[in-house]
Residue, then its C-alpha position, 0 to 999 in steps of 0.5 A: m952876877r952871871a960870873l957868881t951864878l956860873l961859879l956857884a953852879l960849877s961848884l955844886f955839879v963839876f968840882p964834886a965829880f973831881s973830888s975823892k972816890d974814897k970819901y967814905p971808907l970801904t967798910d966790910d958792911r958797905l962791901h957786903d951790900q955792894i956784893i949782894m947787889k952785884l950777885s943779885g944783878d948778875q943774869d947768870v948767878r941771880g943771887g938766890g941762895i947765896e949767903v955772903e959774909v965779909h971779915n977785913g976784905v975776905v968774902t966767904l960765899k956759902g949756899k947752894v947753886d945748881t951749876e958749877k958755872r954759877k959757882e965760878r961766876a959768883e966767885k969771879l964777880v966777887k974777886h974782881m970787886k974793889g975792896v975784896t982781898g980774898v974769896e973763900n968759895q964754899l958754895v955747893i952745887t945741887k942738881 
């Protein structure tokens, strides 16, 4: 009985950790949501005022930021995300 309980516990908690992380395909919508979360969670960018569009993995950033540093940081964050095939940074710097 203990062996069965242990086997059940392993199958519920350990084995899923080894399953494919690509269980759900990374669609443009999912990528969009992940990008929004990434940008809004970054202390330098803060996500405010940045619009995100995703088409076939190509991300377009639009809107206004107040420094060149924030513009570059937003692009860098997005460029290194899984599923992103390109970034078009159309952010405008306003003072």
